[in-house]
C-alpha positions in Angstrom: -33.9 61.1 -11.9 -34.5 57.6 -10.4 -32.0 56.7 -7.6 -29.8 53.7 -8.3 -30.9 50.6 -6.5 -28.4 49.5 -3.8 -27.1 46.0 -4.6 -24.7 44.2 -2.3 -23.4 40.7 -2.0 -21.9 38.1 0.4 -19.5 36.0 -1.6 -18.1 33.2 0.5 -15.9 30.3 -0.6 -17.3 27.0 0.5 -14.1 26.1 2.5 -15.8 25.8 5.9 -18.5 27.2 8.1 -18.6 31.0 8.4 -17.0 32.3 11.6 -18.0 35.5 13.5 -15.9 37.9 11.4 -17.5 36.7 8.1 -21.0 36.9 9.5 -20.5 40.4 10.9 -19.6 41.5 7.4 -22.7 39.7 6.1 -24.9 41.7 8.5 -23.3 45.0 7.4 -24.1 44.2 3.8 -27.6 43.1 4.6 -28.7 46.0 6.7 -27.0 48.5 4.3 -29.2 47.1 1.5 -32.4 46.9 3.7 -32.0 50.5 4.8 -32.6 51.7 1.2 -34.9 48.9 0.0 -32.0 47.4 -2.0 -31.0 43.8 -2.8 -28.8 41.4 -0.9 -27.2 38.7 -3.1 -25.7 35.4 -1.9 -23.0 34.2 -4.3 -21.0 31.0 -3.7 -17.4 31.5 -5.0 -16.5 27.9 -5.5 -14.0 28.1 -8.3 -11.1 26.8 -6.1 -12.2 23.2 -6.5 -9.4 21.8 -4.4 -10.4 23.6 -1.3 -14.1 23.0 -1.4 -15.5 21.2 1.7 -18.5 19.0 1.4 -21.5 20.5 3.3 -20.0 24.0 3.5 -22.6 25.6 1.2 -25.4 24.1 3.2 -23.7 25.4 6.4 -23.4 28.9 4.9 -27.1 29.0 4.1 -28.1 27.5 7.4 -26.0 30.2 9.3 -27.8 33.0 7.4 -31.2 31.5 7.9 -30.7 31.0 11.6 -30.1 34.8 11.9 -33.1 35.6 9.7 -31.0 36.8 6.8 -32.8 36.1 3.5 -31.1 36.6 0.2 -32.9 38.1 -2.8 -30.8 36.4 -5.4 -28.5 33.4 -5.4 -25.6 32.4 -7.7 -22.9 29.7 -7.9 -19.7 30.6 -9.7 -18.9 27.1 -10.9 -22.1 27.2 -12.9 -20.9 30.2 -14.8 -17.4 29.0 -16.0 -18.0 29.7 -19.7 -18.9 33.3 -18.8 -15.4 33.9 -17.3 -13.5 32.3 -20.2 -15.3 34.6 -22.6 -14.2 37.7 -20.8 -10.7 36.5 -20.2 -10.3 35.9 -23.9 -11.5 39.5 -24.5 -8.6 40.8 -22.4 -6.1 38.7 -24.4 -7.5 40.1 -27.7 -7.3 43.7 -26.4 -3.7 43.2 -25.2 -4.4 43.5 -21.5 -3.6 39.8 -20.8 -1.5 37.0 -22.3 -1.7 33.2 -22.5 1.0 31.4 -20.5 1.3 27.6 -20.1 -2.4 27.1 -20.7 -3.4 29.9 -18.2 -4.2 33.5 -18.8 -2.2 36.2 -17.0 -3.2 39.8 -16.7 -0.4 42.3 -17.6 -0.2 45.0 -14.9 0.7 48.5 -16.2 3.8 49.4 -14.3 3.5 53.2 -14.6 1.6 55.3 -12.2 -0.6 54.2 -9.3 -4.1 52.8 -8.6 -6.3 54.4 -5.9 -9.8 54.7 -4.6 -11.7 56.5 -1.8 -12.8 53.9 0.6 -16.3 54.3 2.1 -15.1 53.3 5.6 -13.4 56.3 7.0 -13.8 58.2 3.6 -10.0 57.8 3.1 -7.9 57.5 -0.1 -6.0 54.2 -0.5 -3.3 54.1 -3.1 -0.9 51.5 -4.4 2.0 52.0 -6.8 1.5 49.8 -9.9 5.2 48.9 -10.0 4.7 47.0 -6.7 2.0 44.8 -8.2 3.0 41.6 -10.1 1.2 40.4 -13.2 -1.4 37.9 -12.0 -3.3 34.8 -13.2 -7.0 35.4 -14.1 -7.8 32.1 -15.7 -6.2 28.8 -14.6 -5.0 26.1 -16.9 -8.0 24.0 -15.8 -10.4 26.6 -17.3 -11.6 27.9 -13.9 -11.1 31.6 -13.2 -9.1 32.9 -10.2 -10.9 34.9 -7.5 -9.9 38.2 -9.0 -11.5 37.7 -12.4 -14.6 35.9 -11.3 -15.2 38.5 -8.6 -15.0 41.5 -10.9 -17.1 39.9 -13.7 -19.8 38.8 -11.3 -19.9 42.1 -9.5 -20.3 43.9 -12.8 -22.9 41.6 -14.3 -24.9 41.5 -11.1 -24.9 45.3 -10.9 -23.2 45.3 -7.5 -23.1 49.0 -6.3 -21.2 48.5 -3.1 -18.5 45.9 -2.2 -18.5 45.7 1.6 -15.8 43.3 2.8 -13.0 42.8 5.3 -10.0 45.0 5.1 -7.7 42.0 4.4 -9.0 42.3 0.9 -7.5 45.8 0.5 -4.3 44.5 -1.3 -6.5 42.8 -3.9 -8.5 45.9 -4.7 -5.9 47.5 -7.1 -6.0 44.3 -9.2 -9.8 44.5 -9.3 -9.7 48.2 -10.3 -7.3 47.4 -13.1 -9.6 44.8 -14.4 -12.6 47.2 -14.3 -10.5 49.7 -16.2 -9.4 47.1 -18.8 -13.1 46.2 -19.4 -14.1 49.9 -19.4 -16.6 49.2 -16.6 -17.5 51.5 -13.8 -16.3 50.0 -10.5 -18.5 49.8 -7.4 -17.9 51.7 -4.2 -15.5 49.8 -2.0 -16.0 49.7 1.8 -13.3 47.7 3.7 -14.4 47.0 7.2 -11.7 46.4 10.0 -11.2 42.9 11.1 -12.8 41.4 14.2 -10.2 40.5 16.8 -10.3 38.1 19.7 -9.6 39.3 23.3 -6.0 38.5 22.5 -6.1 41.2 19.8 -5.4 38.6 17.1 -7.7 38.2 14.1 -10.5 35.7 14.4 -10.1 33.1 11.7 -11.0 29.5 10.9 -7.3 28.6 10.9 -7.0 29.8 14.5 -10.1 27.8 15.6 -12.6 30.7 15.7 -16.1 29.4 16.4 -18.6 29.2 13.7 -22.1 30.7 13.9 -23.5 27.2 14.2 -21.3 26.5 17.1 -22.9 29.4 19.0 -26.3 28.1 18.1 -25.4 24.7 19.6 -24.3 26.4 22.8 -27.8 27.9 23.2 -27.4 31.5 22.0 -30.5 33.3 20.7 -30.2 34.4 17.0 -31.6 37.9 17.8 -29.0 38.4 20.6 -26.2 37.1 18.4 -27.2 39.4 15.6 -27.4 42.4 18.0 -24.0 41.8 19.4 -22.3 41.2 16.0 -23.8 44.4 14.6 -22.1 46.4 17.4 -18.7 45.1 16.5 -17.6 48.1 14.6 -20.9 50.0 14.3 -21.8 52.8 16.7 -25.5 53.6 16.9 -26.6 56.9 18.3 -26.9 57.3 22.1 -24.5 54.4 22.6 -27.4 52.0 22.9 -26.5 48.3 23.3 -29.9 46.5 22.8 -31.3 47.2 19.4 -33.8 45.4 17.2 -33.6 44.4 13.6 -35.8 47.4 12.8 -33.4 49.7 14.6 -30.5 48.5 12.5 -32.5 48.8 9.3 -33.2 52.4 10.1 -29.8 53.4 11.4 -27.0 51.5 9.8 -24.7 53.6 7.6 -21.3 53.0 6.2 -20.2 56.3 7.6 -20.8 55.0 11.1 -18.5 52.0 10.8 -15.5 52.4 13.1 -12.0 52.4 11.5 -10.4 50.5 14.3 -10.7 46.7 14.7 -13.5 45.4 16.9 -13.0 43.1 19.8 -15.1 40.0 20.0 -15.7 39.4 23.7 -17.7 36.2 24.5 -18.4 37.4 28.0 -20.1 40.4 26.6 -22.1 38.2 24.2 -23.2 36.0 27.2 -24.4 39.1 29.1 -26.4 40.3 26.0 -27.8 36.8 25.5 -29.0 36.7 29.1 -30.6 40.1 28.6 -32.6 38.8 25.6 -33.6 35.7 27.5 -35.0 37.8 30.4 -37.1 40.0 28.2 -38.4 37.2 26.1 -42.1 36.3 26.6 -42.5 33.1 28.5 -44.4 31.3 25.7 -41.7 32.1 23.2 -38.9 31.1 25.6 -40.7 27.8 26.2 -40.7 27.2 22.4 -37.0 28.2 22.1 -36.0 25.9 25.0 -37.9 22.9 23.5 -36.5 23.6 20.0 -33.0 23.6 21.5 -33.5 20.5 23.5 -36.8 18.5 22.9 -36.0 16.1 25.7 -36.8 18.9 28.2 -40.5 18.1 27.7 -40.0 14.8 29.6 -39.1 16.6 32.8 -42.0 16.8 35.2 -43.3 20.3 35.7 -40.7 21.7 33.3 -42.9 24.6 32.3 -43.1 25.8 36.0 -39.3 26.0 36.1 -39.1 28.5 33.2 -39.9 31.7 35.2 -37.5 30.6 37.9 -34.6 29.8 35.4 -35.3 32.8 33.1 -33.9 35.3 35.6 -30.6 33.4 35.8 -30.0 31.8 32.4 -27.4 33.2 30.0 -27.9 30.5 27.3 -30.7 28.0 26.4 -28.3 25.2 27.3 -28.3 26.3 31.0 -32.0 25.5 31.4 -31.3 21.7 31.4 -28.5 22.2 33.9 -30.8 24.2 36.2 -33.6 21.7 36.2 -31.9 18.4 36.1 -29.6 16.8 38.7 -26.1 15.8 37.9 -25.9 12.0 38.5 -22.2 11.9 38.0 -21.5 13.9 41.2 -19.1 12.6 43.8 -19.8 13.4 47.4 -17.4 14.0 50.3 -17.9 12.2 53.6 -19.5 15.4 55.0 -21.8 15.7 52.1 -22.8 12.0 52.4 -23.8 12.8 56.1 -25.8 15.8 54.9 -27.5 13.6 52.4 -28.5 11.0 55.1 -29.8 13.7 57.4 -31.9 15.3 54.7 -33.3 12.0 53.6 -34.5 11.4 57.2 -35.9 15.0 57.6 -37.7 15.6 54.3 -40.4 12.9 54.6 -41.6 14.6 57.8 -42.3 18.0 56.1 -45.9 19.0 55.8 -46.8 20.9 53.7 -44.0 20.4 51.2 -43.4 24.0 50.3 -40.5 26.3 49.8 -40.7 27.8 53.3 -40.6 24.5 55.1 -38.0 23.1 52.8 -35.7 26.1 53.3 -36.1 26.1 57.1 -35.5 22.3 57.4 -32.5 22.3 55.1 -30.8 25.2 56.8 -31.3 23.6 60.2 -29.7 20.4 59.0 -26.8 22.3 57.3 -26.1 24.3 60.5 -26.4 21.2 62.7 -23.5 19.4 60.9 -21.5 22.5 60.0 -21.9 22.1 56.2 -21.8 24.9 53.7 -24.4 26.2 51.2 -22.2 24.9 48.4 -22.5 21.4 50.1 -26.3 21.8 50.2 -26.5 22.5 46.4 -24.1 19.7 45.6 -26.2 17.2 47.5 -29.6 18.5 46.3 -28.7 19.1 42.6 -25.3 17.5 42.0 -23.9 20.9 41.2 -22.2 23.6 43.4 -24.9 26.2 42.5 -28.2 26.6 40.7 -31.8 27.7 41.1 -32.9 28.5 44.7 -33.0 25.0 46.1 -36.2 25.4 48.1 -38.2 26.5 45.0 -36.6 23.8 42.8 -37.4 21.1 45.4 -41.0 22.2 45.8 -41.4 21.8 42.0 -39.5 18.5 42.0 -41.8 17.1 44.6 -41.3 15.4 48.0 -41.2 11.9 46.5 -38.8 12.9 43.7 -36.5 14.6 46.1 -36.3 11.7 48.5 -35.7 9.3 45.6 -32.8 11.5 44.5 -31.2 11.4 48.0 -31.6 7.6 48.1 -29.9 7.4 44.7 -26.9 9.4 46.0 -26.6 7.1 49.1 -26.7 4.0 46.9 -23.8 5.1 44.7 
C-alpha cells in the first residue's frame, strides 16, 4: 500500500505583513511536509475584499522567500469564486443550507455534538451543536466566507493536515459540519498554541507585533530567525538551541509541539542572532553586511573591521555603528579637553599601532581624570564600541586627527 502524500498549506489573508506568530505556524507546516517529502502550498485567502491591503500579497511572499521557504503550489481564492458558488448551491439543494437575503446560510444541526482528536496534545476537543449558530457560507456579493472557501479548497487540494493557531479551534466544528454535509473525509487538525509576548499577551498585528520584514530591516539573519521561531513551541531532543534547517527536516513532529503557549523573547533572539554571526564564515558575513547596507563599501578598510566586529555584533545593523563615528555627538567640557589633548598627542605617535595608541590614550585619560566612557565618546561619538586602539589603527593616523579636529570645530 502506497503511503498518502503529506500536503499542508499556509493560507493567509492579505490584510497585512505576517507577524512572528503566523510565520512560526508557516515553519511548522513547512518542516512537517519536508520531513516526509510532502508538499507545502501557499494559498492567498482574499475573499474579504474590504480588508485587503495593497502590497500584502507581495509582503507575504517576500517574508517566506527571505526565510528560504519555497512553496510547491500557489493558489488565490478570488480567482476561484465560481467554484465556491457551485458547492454552496449543492448544499442548498441537499437541504443543508438556505438562501437568505441574497446570501446562503448553513443550517447547523442542533442535536448532538461535534468533536475531533487534535494532533497537538492528542486530545479530544468537543463542541455542543446547540451552542453553534447557523452561519453564512456565501455572501450576497457572491464571495464565499472563510469557512466555505477554506473547506472546499482544503478538500480539492487534498490537504492532509491543517496546522494552524489554536484561535481557530472555535471555527473547526463549523468546518467539520461542512465536511460531513459534503460527505468528504476531513483532514487531521493540529491547533498550535499561540505565541505570546513577554507580557504574556498574544502577539498580533493589532497590538503592533513586528513583522518578519521588520526584523530583516533590523539586521537579523534569516537562518537565526528561523532557528529561533522553530523553538517557539517545539522541543528537539537533547534540548539543543542551535539547529540547522536539515535538523528540523529530520526531527520535527507534531507530537513534539508543546501544548502551552510559547513566549517570544527578543533578547533571546538577539543572543541567537549573535551566535549565528560569530559562526558565519568571514566571506559570507561580508556579503551579508554589504547586502544589508551597500554604503559600507565606501568606508576605508571596512573588510578589516569585520573580524573585529564579528565577535561583538548581535545584528548586521550594528556593524555600521561599530565602524562609523557619530557626528551628532555632544561633548562635555571635560570631553572637549580630552579631545584637544589627544589631537596634540596623536600626531607624535610612531609607529601608529594599537599598542602605542592604547598607551598614549590611557596616559592622557589619566592625566585629566577622564573615564573610559569619555574616551569612547570622544574617539567614536558613542559611549562604547570596538576596542578603540584597534579601531583607530585601522582608521589611520590622519583620519583620527581629522575626526578630532571636526569635534573641536563644532
